[in-house]
C-alpha positions in Angstrom: 102.2 10.5 90.2 105.3 12.7 91.3 104.8 16.4 92.0 104.5 19.1 94.6 102.5 22.0 95.5 103.1 25.4 96.9 101.8 28.7 95.7 100.0 32.0 96.3 98.8 32.0 99.8 95.5 30.7 98.6 93.4 27.5 98.7 93.6 25.3 95.7 91.0 22.7 94.5 92.3 19.8 92.4 90.9 19.1 89.1 87.8 16.9 88.9 89.8 14.2 87.1 92.2 14.0 90.0 89.8 12.3 92.4 91.4 8.9 93.7 95.0 10.1 92.6 97.6 11.5 94.9 100.7 13.6 94.8 103.9 11.8 96.0 106.8 13.8 97.4 110.3 12.7 98.8 110.2 14.2 102.1 111.7 14.7 105.6 109.5 14.3 108.6 109.9 16.9 111.6 108.1 18.0 114.7 107.2 21.5 115.7 105.1 22.4 118.8 104.0 18.8 118.9 102.8 18.8 115.4 104.3 16.8 112.5 105.4 18.7 109.4 107.3 17.8 106.3 109.9 19.3 104.1 110.1 18.4 100.4 111.2 19.7 97.1 108.9 20.9 94.4 109.9 21.2 90.5 109.1 24.9 89.5 107.0 23.7 86.7 104.5 22.1 88.9 103.9 25.1 91.2 101.5 27.2 88.9 99.7 24.1 88.0 98.8 22.9 91.4 98.3 26.3 93.2 95.5 28.5 91.9 94.2 31.7 93.5 90.5 31.5 94.4 89.9 33.9 97.2 90.9 37.4 95.9 87.4 38.5 96.4 87.0 37.2 100.0 87.0 39.8 102.9 90.2 39.9 104.9 88.7 38.1 107.9 87.9 35.2 105.6 91.4 34.9 104.1 94.5 33.3 105.5 96.8 35.6 103.5 97.2 39.1 102.3 96.0 39.9 98.7 98.7 39.4 96.2 100.7 42.6 95.5 101.0 42.5 91.8 103.4 45.4 91.7 106.1 43.4 93.4 106.0 40.8 90.7 108.0 42.5 87.8 111.1 42.9 90.0 110.9 39.3 91.4 110.4 38.0 88.0 113.3 40.0 86.6 115.5 38.8 89.4 114.9 35.1 88.4 115.2 35.7 84.6 118.3 37.9 84.9 120.2 35.5 87.2 119.3 32.0 86.1 122.6 30.7 87.4 122.6 32.3 90.9 119.1 33.3 92.0 118.0 32.2 95.5 114.5 31.7 96.8 113.7 30.5 100.3 111.2 27.8 101.0 107.6 28.1 100.7 105.4 27.2 103.6 102.0 25.6 103.0 99.0 24.1 105.0 97.3 21.0 103.5 93.5 20.6 104.0 93.5 16.8 103.4 95.1 13.6 104.5 99.0 13.4 104.4 100.4 10.0 104.7 104.1 9.5 105.3 105.8 6.3 104.4 109.1 6.0 106.2 112.1 4.5 104.6 112.7 2.4 107.6 110.8 1.8 111.0 113.6 3.2 113.1 116.9 5.0 113.0 117.5 8.0 110.5 115.2 6.3 107.9 112.4 7.0 110.2 112.4 10.5 109.5 112.9 10.3 105.6 110.5 8.7 103.1 107.5 9.4 100.7 104.7 12.0 101.5 101.4 11.1 99.9 98.7 13.9 99.5 95.4 13.2 97.7 94.8 15.4 94.7 91.5 16.3 96.0 93.3 18.2 98.9 93.4 21.9 99.1 96.6 23.8 99.6 97.0 27.1 101.4 100.4 29.0 101.2 101.2 30.5 104.5 104.3 32.2 103.3 105.5 32.7 99.7 102.6 33.7 97.5 104.8 36.4 95.7 107.5 33.9 95.1 105.1 31.5 93.6 103.6 34.2 91.3 107.1 35.3 90.2 107.9 31.7 89.5 104.8 31.3 87.2 105.7 34.4 85.2 109.5 33.5 85.1 108.6 30.0 83.5 106.8 31.9 80.8 110.0 33.7 80.0 112.3 30.7 80.5 110.6 27.4 80.5 114.0 25.6 81.1 113.6 26.7 84.7 110.8 24.2 85.1 113.0 21.3 86.2 114.7 23.3 89.0 113.3 22.9 92.5 112.2 25.0 95.5 111.8 23.7 99.0 108.3 23.4 100.5 107.4 23.0 104.1 104.0 21.2 104.5 101.8 21.5 107.6 98.4 20.0 108.3 95.7 22.5 107.9 94.0 22.9 111.2 91.4 25.5 110.0 91.2 29.2 109.1 92.0 30.5 112.5 95.3 28.3 112.7 96.2 29.4 109.2 95.8 32.9 109.9 97.8 32.6 113.1 100.6 30.9 111.1 100.6 33.7 108.6 101.0 36.3 111.5 103.7 34.3 113.3 105.7 33.7 110.2 105.8 37.5 109.5 105.7 38.8 113.1 109.5 38.5 113.5 110.6 39.2 109.9 113.1 42.1 110.0 114.2 43.6 106.7 118.0 43.9 107.0 119.6 47.4 107.1 120.2 48.9 103.6 123.9 49.2 104.5 124.5 45.6 105.0 122.4 44.8 101.8 124.9 47.1 99.9 127.8 45.4 101.6 126.8 42.1 100.6 125.3 42.7 97.1 127.8 41.7 94.5 125.4 41.9 91.6 124.6 45.5 91.7 127.1 47.8 90.0 126.5 50.7 92.3 127.1 48.5 95.3 130.3 47.5 93.9 131.5 51.0 93.2 130.5 52.3 96.7 132.2 49.3 98.5 135.4 50.1 96.5 135.3 53.7 97.4 134.7 53.0 101.1 137.9 50.7 101.0 140.3 52.8 99.0 139.4 56.5 99.2 141.1 58.7 101.7 137.8 60.5 102.1 135.8 57.5 103.2 138.3 54.8 104.4 137.6 54.1 108.0 134.8 56.6 108.2 131.8 54.6 106.7 129.5 52.5 108.8 129.3 49.4 106.6 126.4 47.5 108.4 123.9 49.9 110.0 121.9 52.5 108.2 121.6 54.8 111.1 124.5 56.3 113.1 124.5 56.4 116.9 125.1 59.7 118.6 128.7 58.5 119.7 129.7 56.8 116.4 133.0 57.8 115.0 131.8 57.3 111.6 131.0 60.1 109.2 128.7 58.3 106.8 126.6 55.2 106.4 127.2 52.9 103.5 123.5 53.2 102.5 123.7 57.1 102.3 126.9 57.0 100.2 125.2 54.3 98.0 122.2 56.5 97.2 124.3 59.6 96.7 126.6 57.6 94.3 123.6 55.9 92.5 122.2 59.4 91.9 125.6 60.6 90.6 125.9 57.8 88.0 122.3 57.6 87.1 121.9 57.1 83.2 125.7 57.4 82.5 127.0 54.9 80.1 130.2 53.9 81.8 132.2 50.8 82.4 132.6 49.5 85.9 136.2 50.8 86.4 135.1 54.1 84.7 132.2 54.5 87.1 134.3 53.7 90.1 137.0 56.2 89.1 134.6 58.9 88.2 132.6 58.4 91.5 135.8 58.6 93.6 137.0 61.7 91.8 133.6 63.4 92.3 133.4 62.8 96.1 137.1 63.7 96.6 136.4 67.0 94.7 133.2 67.6 97.1 135.5 67.0 100.1 137.7 69.8 99.1 134.6 72.1 99.4 133.6 70.9 102.8 136.4 71.5 105.2 134.6 69.9 108.1 135.1 66.5 106.5 138.9 67.0 106.6 138.8 68.3 110.1 137.3 65.0 111.3 140.0 63.1 109.6 142.7 65.3 111.2 140.8 65.0 114.6 140.2 68.7 114.8 136.5 67.9 115.0 134.8 64.7 116.1 132.2 63.0 113.8 129.6 63.3 116.6 130.1 67.0 116.5 130.0 67.3 112.8 126.9 65.4 112.4 125.4 67.3 115.2 126.1 70.7 113.9 126.2 70.2 110.1 124.0 68.4 107.5 126.6 67.7 104.8 127.4 64.1 105.9 123.8 63.1 106.3 122.1 61.1 103.6 119.8 63.9 102.2 123.0 66.0 101.5 124.9 63.1 99.8 121.8 62.3 97.8 121.4 66.0 96.7 125.1 66.4 95.8 124.9 63.2 93.7 122.0 64.7 91.7 123.9 67.9 91.3 126.9 66.1 90.0 124.9 64.0 87.7 123.4 67.1 85.9 126.9 68.7 85.8 128.4 65.6 84.2 125.6 65.4 81.6 125.6 69.1 80.7 129.4 69.6 80.8 130.9 70.1 77.3 134.5 70.3 78.6 136.0 67.5 80.4 136.6 68.0 84.2 134.9 71.4 83.9 132.4 70.2 86.5 135.3 70.3 89.2 135.4 74.2 88.8 131.7 74.4 88.9 131.6 72.8 92.3 133.8 75.5 93.9 130.8 77.7 95.1 129.8 74.9 97.5 132.5 76.1 99.7 130.4 79.2 100.4 127.3 77.2 101.4 126.4 77.4 105.1 125.9 73.8 105.9 125.2 74.3 109.6 122.0 73.3 111.1 121.7 76.8 112.6 121.2 78.1 109.0 117.5 78.8 109.0 117.5 78.2 105.0 117.6 74.5 105.7 114.2 74.6 107.6 111.5 73.1 105.3 114.2 72.0 102.8 116.6 69.5 104.5 115.2 70.0 108.0 111.6 69.5 109.2 110.7 70.0 112.7 114.2 70.2 113.8 115.0 66.8 112.2 116.8 66.0 109.0 114.3 64.7 106.5 115.1 62.3 103.7 111.8 62.5 101.9 111.9 62.8 98.1 110.4 66.3 98.3 113.0 67.5 100.8 115.9 66.0 98.6 114.6 68.0 95.7 114.4 71.2 97.9 117.9 70.8 99.1 119.0 70.1 95.4 117.2 73.4 94.5 119.0 75.3 97.2 122.4 73.9 96.0 121.6 74.7 92.4 120.9 78.3 93.3 124.4 78.6 94.9 126.1 77.0 91.9 124.2 79.3 89.3 122.3 76.3 87.8 118.8 76.3 86.6 116.0 74.0 87.7 114.3 71.3 85.8 110.4 71.5 85.4 109.7 69.2 88.3 112.4 70.9 90.5 110.6 74.2 89.8 107.2 72.8 90.6 108.5 71.6 93.9 110.2 74.9 94.6 107.1 77.0 93.8 105.1 74.9 96.1 107.6 75.4 98.9 107.6 79.1 98.2 103.8 79.1 98.4 103.9 77.4 101.6 102.3 74.3 100.2 105.2 72.0 100.9 
């Protein structure tokens, strides 16, 4: 019987009728830390059938995995269903509590490492890494059964007990580092906002040569004015909910930020080398992520509410009178907390409110609630 197993980081018992039968996987044999392990491929349709959760109620010290975070599943499932031609999932890692017999293709040479892996159906499987991918695959199969014949890589280890499985989970996650948001934007060719921001960073005189494309934090001596991630969130806020074609969105975003540039003389001073980027970031907040996000939100409301095309450009003119310097005590508690620029949602809203006041714009009910709390000293 051909199949494979991998799933929610949980032990799985085979059906009663499976006693005496076995799963057979085409596999490659390897060695890590003196222990044999095997790499195989599993049809997606078999994953939810073989791996079943049974330990959600166990205490943390008795589990070898974290509890499934169901809040992550809709996004993962949507990712598969929306991208059936180019989704990518990395291998699942599983420990097998049972015998694993490997039949080599040949007794020596390259064939010694390839062959068939046989695992009794009575074995129990524990996913050390990949429980959320497994759950998302199960949900995606309900939405698109045709995905069932596709495969995912599975790495099988011998189950050496709970302590070893817990250690494997800790080791697999110990050195996992989420990539900086900027490089995620740089490499994401699926997200429309990423495409717009990359295009602006490459062609706009405001941004070309002054955007950090890989890191999401600028060093004190960096000659860059902005990070790609900060520009991304600002532009995403600007275009939120607007029904625009890709080219229209790109042109509008570039036009908006170039209009903003005219109200912030320090940006131009950096480009003309009258002021260094280091000095600007040190003394002003308008190139920081919170300012770009707030300006994006301001622009979004102007674009939605403006009855006259391009009227929003004149409405932005009062920004030139805003004191963007860190020395301005008005920023304390709004954009700056304890001497440091804060990017929290509440601080973004308070910064938006401050700019709205200078532009003569009203506040939304939510913005007013945040403002009232700040004025009461609750924020």
